[in-house]
C-alpha positions in Angstrom: 50.8 179.5 118.3 47.7 177.3 118.7 45.0 178.5 121.3 45.1 176.8 124.6 42.0 175.4 126.3 42.0 178.3 128.7 41.7 180.9 125.7 39.2 178.8 123.8 36.8 178.3 126.6 35.4 181.9 126.5 34.7 181.6 122.8 32.8 178.4 123.3 30.8 180.2 126.1 29.7 183.0 123.6 26.1 183.2 122.7 24.7 184.6 119.5 23.7 188.2 120.6 20.5 188.3 118.7 19.3 185.0 119.8 20.6 185.4 123.3 18.7 188.7 123.9 15.4 187.2 122.7 14.4 186.1 126.1 10.9 187.5 125.9 10.3 185.8 122.5 11.5 182.5 124.0 9.2 182.9 127.1 6.2 183.9 124.8 6.7 180.8 122.7 6.0 178.6 125.7 2.3 179.7 125.7 0.9 176.6 124.0 2.2 174.3 126.8 2.4 176.5 129.8 0.5 179.1 131.7 2.1 182.3 132.6 2.2 181.5 136.4 3.9 178.2 135.6 6.9 179.9 134.0 9.6 181.1 136.5 12.8 183.0 136.2 15.1 182.8 133.1 17.9 180.4 133.9 20.2 181.1 131.0 20.8 180.6 127.3 23.3 178.1 125.7 24.4 178.0 122.2 24.2 174.4 121.0 25.1 175.0 117.5 26.1 178.0 115.3 23.1 180.4 115.3 21.0 178.0 117.4 20.4 178.9 121.1 18.4 177.2 123.8 16.7 179.2 126.6 15.7 177.6 129.7 13.1 178.8 132.4 12.3 177.5 135.9 9.3 175.3 135.9 6.7 176.3 138.5 4.2 173.7 137.4 2.9 171.5 140.4 4.5 168.1 140.4 7.6 169.1 138.2 10.0 170.1 140.9 13.6 170.7 139.2 12.1 170.6 135.7 12.8 173.5 133.2 10.9 175.0 130.3 13.0 175.0 127.2 12.8 177.1 124.0 15.2 176.7 121.1 15.7 179.7 118.8 17.5 179.9 115.5 18.3 182.5 112.7 19.6 182.4 109.2 23.0 183.8 108.3 22.9 187.6 108.0 19.3 187.6 109.4 18.4 189.6 112.6 15.2 187.8 113.2 15.0 184.9 115.8 12.8 182.0 114.8 11.3 179.5 117.3 12.4 175.8 116.5 11.3 173.9 119.5 9.7 174.1 122.9 9.4 171.6 125.6 9.9 170.6 129.3 13.2 169.0 130.2 14.7 167.7 133.6 17.2 169.7 135.5 20.1 168.3 137.5 17.8 167.7 140.6 14.6 166.9 138.9 12.4 164.1 140.1 12.5 161.3 137.4 11.0 158.0 136.8 13.1 155.0 137.6 15.4 153.7 134.9 13.5 151.7 132.2 13.8 148.0 132.6 12.5 145.7 129.7 9.3 144.0 130.6 10.9 140.5 130.2 13.5 141.4 132.9 11.1 142.9 135.5 8.6 139.8 135.4 8.2 138.0 138.6 6.9 134.5 139.3 3.1 134.6 139.1 3.0 137.4 136.6 2.4 135.2 133.5 -1.1 134.4 132.6 -2.1 131.3 130.6 -2.4 133.4 127.4 0.9 135.0 127.9 4.4 134.0 126.1 7.9 134.6 127.4 10.6 135.5 125.0 13.1 132.8 124.2 16.3 132.9 126.4 19.3 131.3 124.7 21.4 131.7 127.8 19.4 130.4 130.7 21.5 129.1 133.6 18.6 126.9 134.7 18.9 124.8 131.4 21.5 122.7 129.9 21.6 121.3 126.2 20.1 117.9 126.1 22.9 115.3 125.4 25.1 117.8 123.6 27.0 118.4 126.8 27.3 114.4 127.5 29.9 112.1 126.1 29.1 108.5 125.0 29.9 107.2 128.5 27.4 109.5 130.2 24.7 109.2 127.7 23.1 106.1 129.3 23.0 107.6 132.8 21.4 110.8 131.3 18.8 108.7 129.4 17.8 106.9 132.6 17.5 110.2 134.5 15.6 112.1 131.8 12.8 110.0 130.4 11.6 112.7 127.9 13.8 112.2 124.9 14.2 114.6 121.9 14.1 117.8 124.0 16.7 120.5 123.0 17.3 121.4 126.6 16.8 120.0 130.1 17.2 121.4 133.6 20.8 122.1 134.6 22.0 121.3 138.1 21.2 125.0 139.1 17.8 124.7 137.7 17.1 121.4 139.7 18.7 123.0 142.8 16.6 126.3 142.6 13.3 124.3 142.0 14.1 122.0 145.0 14.8 124.8 147.4 11.7 126.6 146.2 9.4 123.6 146.6 10.9 122.5 149.9 10.4 125.9 151.4 6.8 126.2 150.2 3.7 125.1 152.2 3.9 121.6 150.4 7.3 121.1 152.2 7.8 119.5 155.5 7.2 122.8 157.4 3.4 122.6 156.7 3.3 118.9 157.5 4.9 119.4 160.9 1.6 120.1 162.7 -0.2 117.3 160.9 2.6 114.8 161.8 1.9 115.3 165.4 -1.4 113.7 164.8 -0.2 111.1 162.2 3.5 110.6 163.0 3.6 107.3 161.1 2.5 108.6 157.7 4.2 110.9 155.1 3.6 111.3 151.6 6.6 108.8 150.9 4.2 105.9 151.7 0.9 107.4 150.4 -0.7 105.6 147.5 -1.8 108.7 145.9 1.9 109.9 145.5 3.2 110.0 141.8 6.9 110.1 141.8 8.8 112.6 139.5 11.5 111.5 137.1 15.2 112.2 137.3 17.1 113.1 140.5 14.2 115.1 141.9 12.1 111.9 142.4 14.4 111.3 145.5 12.6 114.1 147.4 9.4 115.1 145.6 6.3 113.8 143.9 2.9 115.0 142.8 -0.2 114.5 144.7 -3.0 112.7 142.8 -5.8 112.7 145.6 -8.7 114.8 144.7 -9.6 115.0 148.4 -6.3 116.4 149.3 -5.6 120.1 149.5 -2.4 119.5 147.6 -4.0 117.6 144.6 -2.0 118.3 141.5 0.9 119.9 143.3 4.4 119.0 143.9 5.0 117.9 147.5 8.0 116.7 149.4 8.2 113.0 150.4 8.3 114.1 154.1 5.1 116.2 153.6 1.7 114.7 154.8 -2.0 115.7 155.0 -5.2 114.2 156.5 -6.1 112.6 153.1 -3.2 110.2 153.1 -4.3 106.9 151.7 -3.4 104.9 154.9 -5.0 107.2 157.5 -7.9 106.5 159.6 -9.6 107.7 162.9 -11.4 105.9 165.4 -15.1 106.0 165.1 -16.6 107.8 168.1 -20.1 106.7 169.3 -22.7 109.3 168.7 -24.0 110.8 171.8 -27.5 110.9 170.1 -28.0 107.2 169.5 -31.3 106.2 170.8 -31.4 103.9 173.7 -32.4 100.2 173.3 -36.2 99.7 173.8 -37.0 98.3 177.1 -38.3 94.8 177.4 
């Protein structure tokens, strides 16, 4: 009759006697990588392959809580001599480990990219759509009017436009920053500023680019209901100087 799992389990748990008894040899083999006071109690021996046994010892090295020293021993058939194959430090079940590795292109955040850096190509980017390939003949004219840059392989998708609009509108160049200024200049916003350069496409209904070198927002995308003190139509009443000399007496 075939052996049951219960009867075969003790056989799998057996360890080669010669290799299993070579605890002192396994401990001494760790000398190149560990001091004597960094090697703790013998935790056990496991036979990973036939005539190949791995001994583990508790690691007492500072900063390596839960780690284990490991020595792998082997012997040739009919040989009674154990040979050291490998030594190392391996994590135990409760070892303190580094977080799971995340590829650099997946952990980047806005602002991490410098002018000399290059991002990898993303074929499936939800913020982009294929240019014209997703439009039939009836939609082609409307898309051409919205997107003035012809010949691009991909353009912003509706999600890409929405995320950009939300990000810009919530920034300091949105209406929140202009709220305090509008108390002083309630009649002026970026919508009627001569330095406003409108965007193309659907985003032009809410955003533009400031082209006023005197403005703190020069070269930045601003909402049409934003404003600043460098508005093209602003002015302040000239106050007389308290230091003006008195007219000469006649």
